[in-house]
C-alpha positions in Angstrom: 20.3 1.3 10.2 17.7 1.6 12.9 15.9 5.6 13.5 17.0 5.8 16.7 20.8 4.3 14.9 20.5 6.9 12.9 20.1 9.9 15.2 23.0 8.6 17.3 25.3 8.3 14.5 24.2 12.0 13.3 24.5 13.7 16.4 28.3 12.2 17.3 29.0 12.7 13.3 28.5 16.6 13.2 29.3 17.0 16.9 32.6 16.3 15.5 32.5 18.3 12.5 31.6 20.8 14.7 34.1 20.9 16.9 37.1 20.0 14.0 35.6 23.4 12.7 36.3 25.2 15.7 39.9 23.5 16.8 41.1 22.7 13.1 43.6 25.3 12.3 42.9 26.1 8.6 39.3 24.3 7.9 37.6 27.2 6.5 34.2 27.2 7.9 32.6 30.0 5.0 34.1 31.4 1.8 32.4 33.9 0.2 30.4 32.9 -3.1 27.4 34.8 -4.2 26.7 32.6 -6.5 26.4 29.3 -4.6 24.4 31.5 -1.6 21.8 32.3 -3.9 21.8 28.4 -5.2 21.7 27.5 -2.0 18.5 30.3 -0.7 16.6 29.4 -3.6 17.1 25.0 -3.4 15.9 26.0 0.3 12.5 28.2 -0.6 11.5 25.4 -2.6 12.2 22.4 -0.4 10.6 24.8 2.7 7.2 25.5 0.3 7.0 21.9 -1.0 7.2 19.9 2.9 4.5 23.4 3.8 2.6 22.3 1.1 2.5 18.4 1.9 2.2 18.9 5.4 -1.2 20.5 4.7 -2.4 18.1 2.3 -1.2 15.2 5.2 -3.6 17.5 7.9 -6.7 18.0 5.7 -6.1 14.0 4.7 -5.6 12.5 8.4 -6.1 15.6 11.0 -3.1 15.5 12.8 -2.4 18.0 14.5 1.7 17.9 13.7 0.9 18.1 10.0 -0.3 21.6 10.5 2.2 23.0 12.7 4.4 21.5 10.3 2.9 23.4 7.0 3.3 26.5 9.6 6.8 26.1 10.6 7.9 25.3 7.1 5.9 28.3 5.2 7.7 30.7 8.3 11.3 29.3 6.8 9.7 29.5 3.0 9.0 33.1 3.6 12.2 33.6 5.3 14.2 32.5 2.4 12.3 33.4 -0.2 12.9 36.9 1.0 16.9 36.9 0.4 16.0 35.5 -3.4 14.1 38.4 -3.9 16.1 40.7 -2.5 19.1 39.0 -4.1 17.9 39.0 -7.6 16.1 42.6 -7.5 19.5 43.8 -6.0 18.1 45.3 -3.3 19.9 43.6 -0.5 22.1 46.0 0.2 19.2 48.7 0.7 18.3 46.1 3.2 21.6 45.8 5.2 21.6 42.0 3.7 24.3 42.0 1.8 28.0 41.4 3.6 29.6 44.4 1.9 26.3 46.5 3.3 25.4 44.8 7.0 22.6 45.5 9.4 21.2 44.1 12.1 17.3 43.8 10.4 18.7 40.2 7.9 19.9 39.1 11.6 16.7 39.5 13.9 14.7 38.6 10.9 15.8 34.9 10.1 16.6 34.4 13.8 13.3 35.2 14.8 11.9 33.0 12.1 14.4 29.4 13.0 13.2 30.1 16.6 9.8 31.0 15.7 9.4 27.6 13.2 11.0 25.4 15.7 8.9 26.4 18.4 5.7 26.0 16.1 7.4 22.1 15.4 7.8 21.6 19.3 4.2 22.9 19.8 2.4 20.2 16.6 4.2 17.0 17.7 3.6 17.8 21.4 -0.3 18.9 20.2 -0.5 15.1 18.5 1.8 13.1 20.9 -1.7 14.4 23.5 -4.2 14.0 21.3 -4.9 16.9 21.2 -7.1 18.7 18.0 -6.2 21.9 16.2 -9.7 23.6 15.4 -8.3 26.8 13.1 -5.8 25.2 11.7 -6.1 27.9 8.6 -5.3 30.3 11.2 -1.8 28.6 12.5 -0.5 28.7 9.3 -1.8 32.0 8.1 -1.2 33.6 11.6 2.2 32.4 11.4 3.0 34.0 8.1 1.9 36.8 8.9 3.4 37.5 12.2 6.5 36.9 10.4 5.4 39.6 8.1 4.9 41.8 10.6 8.7 41.1 11.9 10.2 41.3 8.4 8.1 45.3 8.8 9.4 45.7 12.4 12.7 45.0 12.1 13.6 47.1 9.3 11.9 49.8 10.6 14.3 49.6 14.2 16.5 46.5 14.3 19.5 48.9 14.0 18.1 50.7 17.8 18.0 47.0 19.5 21.0 45.3 20.8 23.0 43.5 18.3 22.9 40.3 17.0 26.3 39.7 15.6 29.4 42.3 14.1 30.5 42.4 10.8 34.0 45.3 10.7 35.0 46.9 7.2 38.9 45.9 7.5 40.7 48.9 7.2 37.7 51.6 6.6 34.3 53.1 8.6 31.8 51.2 8.5 29.7 52.3 5.6 32.7 53.6 3.8 32.1 52.8 0.2 34.0 50.1 -1.6 35.4 48.5 2.3 36.7 45.5 1.9 34.4 43.3 5.0 35.9 40.7 7.4 33.7 37.7 8.5 31.1 38.5 10.7 31.8 37.7 14.1 28.6 36.4 16.7 28.0 38.2 19.5 26.6 37.0 23.1 22.5 37.7 22.3 22.6 36.8 19.3 25.1 33.2 19.9 21.9 32.9 22.5 19.5 33.3 20.0 20.7 30.5 18.0 21.6 27.7 20.7 18.3 28.2 21.5 16.5 27.8 18.5 19.6 24.8 18.1 17.9 23.1 21.5 14.4 24.0 19.9 15.3 21.9 16.7 16.5 19.2 18.9 13.7 18.9 21.1 11.3 18.7 17.8 13.7 15.5 16.6 13.0 13.7 19.7 9.1 14.3 19.2 9.2 13.2 15.8 11.1 10.4 16.6 8.5 9.5 19.3 5.8 10.2 16.3 7.6 7.5 14.3 7.4 5.2 16.9 4.0 5.6 17.3 2.6 6.3 13.5 5.3 4.6 12.4 5.2 7.1 9.2 8.3 7.1 7.1 8.3 10.5 7.0 8.6 11.5 10.5 11.6 9.9 10.6 13.0 11.8 8.0 12.2 15.0 9.9 14.0 13.9 13.0 17.2 13.0 11.4 17.1 16.1 9.0 16.1 18.0 12.2 19.7 17.2 14.0 21.2 18.8 11.0 18.8 21.9 11.7 20.3 22.0 14.9 23.5 21.6 14.5 23.1 24.2 11.6 21.9 26.6 14.3 24.8 25.6 16.5 27.3 26.2 13.2 25.9 30.0 12.6 26.0 30.7 16.4 29.9 30.2 15.8 30.7 31.6 13.0 26.9 33.8 11.5 26.2 33.5 8.0 22.9 35.5 7.7 24.4 38.0 4.9 24.2 37.5 0.9 26.9 36.3 -1.0 28.3 34.2 2.1 28.3 30.7 2.6 29.0 28.6 5.8 29.3 25.4 7.0 25.8 26.2 9.2 24.1 27.1 5.3 25.8 23.3 4.4 24.2 21.9 7.1 20.7 23.7 5.9 21.2 22.3 2.6 22.0 18.5 3.9 18.8 19.5 5.5 16.7 20.2 2.7 18.1 17.5 0.8 17.2 15.1 4.0 13.6 16.4 3.4 13.5 16.1 -0.2 14.5 11.8 0.2 11.4 12.1 3.1 9.0 13.8 0.9 10.1 10.8 -1.4 10.1 8.3 0.6 7.0 9.2 1.9 5.5 9.1 -2.0 6.8 5.5 -1.9 5.1 4.7 1.1 1.8 6.5 0.4 1.8 4.6 -3.3 2.8 1.2 -1.5 0.1 1.6 0.4 -2.8 2.2 -2.6 -1.2 -0.8 -4.4 -2.2 -3.0 -1.6 -5.5 -0.9 -0.5 -6.5 -2.0 -4.3 -5.0 -5.7 -3.8 -7.1 -5.9 -1.2 -10.4 -4.2 -2.6 -9.6 -6.6 -6.0 -9.5 -9.8 -3.2 -12.7 -8.4 -1.5 -14.8 -7.8 -4.8 -13.8 -11.8 -5.7 -14.5 -12.8 -1.9 -18.2 -10.3 -2.4 -18.9 -12.4 -5.9 -18.2 -15.3 -5.1 -20.3 -15.1 -1.2 -22.6 -13.9 -3.3 -22.3 -17.2 -5.8 -22.0 -19.7 -3.2 -25.6 -18.0 -1.6 -27.3 -18.1 -4.9 -26.6 -22.1 -5.3 -27.3 -22.9 -1.7 -30.3 -20.6 -2.6 -30.9 -23.3 -5.9 -29.9 -26.1 -3.9 -32.1 -25.9 -1.7 -34.9 -25.4 -4.1 -34.2 -28.8 -6.0 -34.0 -30.8 -2.4 -37.4 -29.2 -1.6 -39.4 -28.9 -4.8 -37.9 -31.2 -7.7 -36.5 -33.7 -5.9 -39.4 -33.8 -3.2 -41.9 -34.2 -6.7 -40.2 -37.1 -7.9 -40.3 -38.7 -4.9 -44.0 -38.6 -4.5 -43.5 -39.2 -8.7 -41.8 -42.3 -7.5 -44.2 -43.9 -4.7 -47.4 -42.6 -6.9 -45.8 -45.2 -9.7 -44.3 -47.9 -7.4 -48.8 -48.4 -5.9 -49.4 -47.9 -9.9 -47.4 -50.8 -10.8 -49.0 -53.1 -8.3 -52.5 -52.5 -8.9 -54.3 -55.9 -9.4 -55.7 -54.9 -12.6 -53.0 -53.2 -14.5 -52.2 -54.9 -17.9 -48.8 -56.3 -18.9 -47.8 -53.6 -21.2 -48.7 -50.9 -18.5 -46.6 -52.8 -15.7 -43.7 -52.9 -18.3 -44.7 -48.8 -18.7 -44.9 -48.1 -15.0 -41.7 -50.5 -14.3 -39.6 -48.2 -17.2 -41.5 -44.8 -15.6 -40.0 -45.6 -12.5 -36.7 -46.7 -12.9 -36.4 -43.1 -15.2 -38.0 -41.3 -12.1 -35.0 -42.7 -10.3 -32.5 -41.6 -12.8 -34.1 -38.0 -12.4 -34.1 -38.1 -8.8 -30.5 -39.1 -8.5 -29.6 -36.9 -10.7 -31.3 -33.9 -8.7 -29.2 -35.7 -5.8 -26.6 -35.3 -7.9 -27.4 -31.8 -8.6 -27.8 -30.7 -4.7 -24.8 -32.6 -4.2 -22.7 -30.8 -6.6 -23.9 -27.1 -5.5 -24.0 -27.3 -1.4 -19.8 -29.0 -2.1 -18.0 -25.3 -2.0 -19.7 -24.2 0.8 -18.4 -27.1 3.4 -16.2 -25.3 5.9 -13.2 -27.8 6.4 -11.1 -29.8 3.9 -8.4 -29.0 1.6 -9.6 -29.3 -2.1 -7.7 -32.9 -2.4 -10.4 -34.1 0.3 -13.4 -32.4 -1.3 -12.2 -33.8 -5.0 -12.0 -36.6 -3.4 -15.3 -36.9 -1.5 -17.0 -35.8 -4.7 -15.4 -38.9 -6.5 -16.0 -41.5 -3.3 -19.9 -40.1 -3.4 -20.4 -40.6 -6.9 -19.2 -44.5 -6.9 -21.0 -45.1 -4.1 -24.1 -43.3 -5.6 -23.8 -45.6 -9.3 -22.0 -48.7 -8.3 -19.4 -47.2 -10.2 -15.6 -48.5 -9.6 -14.0 -45.0 -9.4 -9.8 -44.6 -8.3 -8.9 -41.1 -7.7 -5.0 -40.1 -7.0 -3.7 -37.3 -6.0 0.3 -36.5 -6.9 1.1 -33.4 -5.0 3.3 -34.1 -2.6 1.4 -32.3 0.6 -1.9 -30.7 -0.6 -3.5 -29.4 -4.2 -2.8 -25.6 -3.8 -6.2 -23.8 -3.1 -7.8 -21.9 -6.0 -10.8 -19.6 -5.2 -14.3 -21.0 -4.8 -15.4 -20.8 -7.9 -12.2 -22.4 -9.5 -12.8 -24.8 -7.5 -16.7 -25.4 -8.3 -16.0 -25.8 -11.7 -13.4 -27.9 -11.5 -15.4 -30.7 -9.3 -18.6 -29.6 -11.9 -16.4 -30.8 -14.8 -15.8 -33.6 -12.9 -18.6 -34.6 -12.3 -19.5 -34.0 -16.1 -16.7 -36.3 -17.1 -18.1 -38.9 -14.8 -21.4 -38.7 -15.8 -20.6 -39.3 -19.3 -18.2 -42.5 -18.5 -21.7 -43.8 -16.7 -24.3 -43.0 -19.9 -22.2 -43.5 -22.5 -18.9 -45.5 -22.8 -20.4 -48.1 -20.8 -17.2 -48.0 -18.6 -16.3 -50.7 -15.7 -13.0 -48.5 -14.3 -12.7 -44.6 -14.3 -9.6 -43.1 -13.0 -9.1 -39.9 -11.4 -6.2 -38.0 -11.3 -5.2 -34.8 -9.9 -1.2 -33.2 -10.0 0.7 -30.0 -10.4 2.5 -29.3 -13.5 4.4 -25.8 -13.6 2.4 -23.8 -12.1 -1.3 -25.0 -12.7 -3.6 -27.7 -11.5 -3.9 -31.0 -13.8 -7.0 -33.1 -13.6 -7.7 -36.2 -15.6 -10.6 -38.3 -15.7 -10.1 -41.4 -18.2 -12.1 -44.5 -18.3 -12.1 -47.8 -20.2 -15.9 -47.4 -22.2 -16.2 -47.6 -25.6 -14.8 -44.1 -26.8 -16.5 -41.8 -29.3 -15.0 -39.6 -32.7 -14.5 -36.1 -30.9 -14.6 -34.7 -34.3 -17.7 -36.4 -35.1 -19.8 -35.3 -31.8 -18.7 -31.9 -32.6 -18.5 -28.7 -30.2 -22.4 -28.6 -30.4 -23.1 -31.5 -28.0 -24.3 -30.0 -24.9 -22.5 -31.8 -22.4 -19.0 -31.3 -24.1 -19.7 -27.5 -24.5 -20.7 -26.9 -21.3 -17.4 -28.4 -19.6 -15.1 -26.3 -22.3 -17.4 -23.4 -20.5 -16.7 -23.9 -17.4 -13.4 -24.7 -17.7 -12.8 -21.0 -20.1 -14.6 -19.5 -16.7 -11.7 -20.2 -14.9 -9.1 -19.8 -16.9 -8.7 -23.0 -17.6 -8.0 -25.5 -21.1 -9.9 -28.7 -21.4 -8.5 -31.7 -23.7 -11.0 -34.3 -24.6 -8.8 -37.7 -25.9 -11.4 -40.6 -27.2 -10.5 -42.6 -30.1 -13.8 -45.8 -30.9 -13.4 -48.9 -28.4 -10.3 -47.0 -26.8 -11.7 -45.4 -24.3 -11.5 -41.7 -23.0 -9.0 -39.1 -21.0 -10.7 -35.6 -20.5 -7.8 -33.3 -18.9 -8.1 -29.9 -17.5 -6.1 -27.5 -16.6 -6.4 -24.5 -14.2 -4.1 -21.6 -14.2 -2.7 -21.6 -10.3 -2.9 -17.5 -10.2 -6.9 -17.8 -10.6 -6.5 -17.6 -6.7 -7.3 -14.7 -5.6 -8.5 -14.6 -2.4 -6.2 -17.8 -0.3 -8.1 -20.0 2.1 -6.9 -21.4 5.2 -9.0 -23.6 6.5 -11.4 -24.5 3.5 -13.6 -23.6 0.8 -16.2 -21.0 1.8 
């Protein structure tokens, strides 16, 4: 359900419940239950303190003005409810005029002013946040609000009985103040009812502003606060109808404030869950960025090495080839020297081909476009064209090979090139087949030839080419298997888990 739907549902349900409590005969909207009242006050105090602390932490992290005013508002509510808990547990509620058996006007003024003040703070904070205003003295706002309430508590205890009555409690059958008199339920006075309705209106206003903040910032805590403030508003309406300030008395307004507390707790839990989810997402993003940075550094280093090979070794080999060619055509060169010059030229050609192949292997993953299957196909075709060897490539994946990280792509292509080089140099093969497929969540590349084959056990794991291929496979979490027998060709199988792809790529390798 959307926030607007939840707010409309809550308003309708609470309005119907309030009407029922007024007009349905026999519906008990309040009951004398001292233990339950103490539990509710304790829960309310704990929740409001927690919300105040979390709002202050949110302000310190984000500088949101609404959070600073929320910390002040819930600190005010926590002090008011904490006062009740302290007086009841110490047995001073009777002397303070807070007990139902000895009612006074001070508690009515304290709680009425506390709720009006808290509601006004919530409205001011939301307005400041919506208007993008800063709070330059947030600690003064929070601590000053607490000090103001403490002053109100002291003044109410001193002179509240000389102020207009906010509510009345008459003792059944006996004058007020008579010991052991049986109290009746408190009844509202016009001024008290007006103050409670005004607080309800402020809470509803704050709920609407929290809704707007949620629509702007998409913070789940604002949505819970908006719904909770609707319950707080109707709790004030219920208090206007059935005053419930005195200790030991539990009314429907207290139950609505309990619902407000529960919603705030759920909001705290939801906000914490959202923060954890964002932290996990941020950690995943950081991990991807680290991998991307490492890959970018590796790509830059490969590009640098390829330039050095092209501009250095390859150019030197070309120069050596030219010099050897000139040497071979000298008229006074003997037959044996001509043969040696020809062999030297062939060796230089082979070295030059190796250098060009190394440059191509280093630069291939940097190409900005093309799928990985296209890169592998291009790699195979270039090898076949350069060395005149028949090489067939087949990709058995229905659409395109899944993307691997740039590191995995580069190492896979190097393993394929090394297998092709082995087939050309050592196997005396005439046909080499390269097949790529996806099996059980792994990329499988098989390079097979029809060459002379060899005994892998006899070659051992110390052969440089085979050891290099195994090391490259291990670097990307893959496995390399070599199946070969003398006079029966060779099959090199590489299996790479697709989970190695830490950085998905949409258009090509980078």
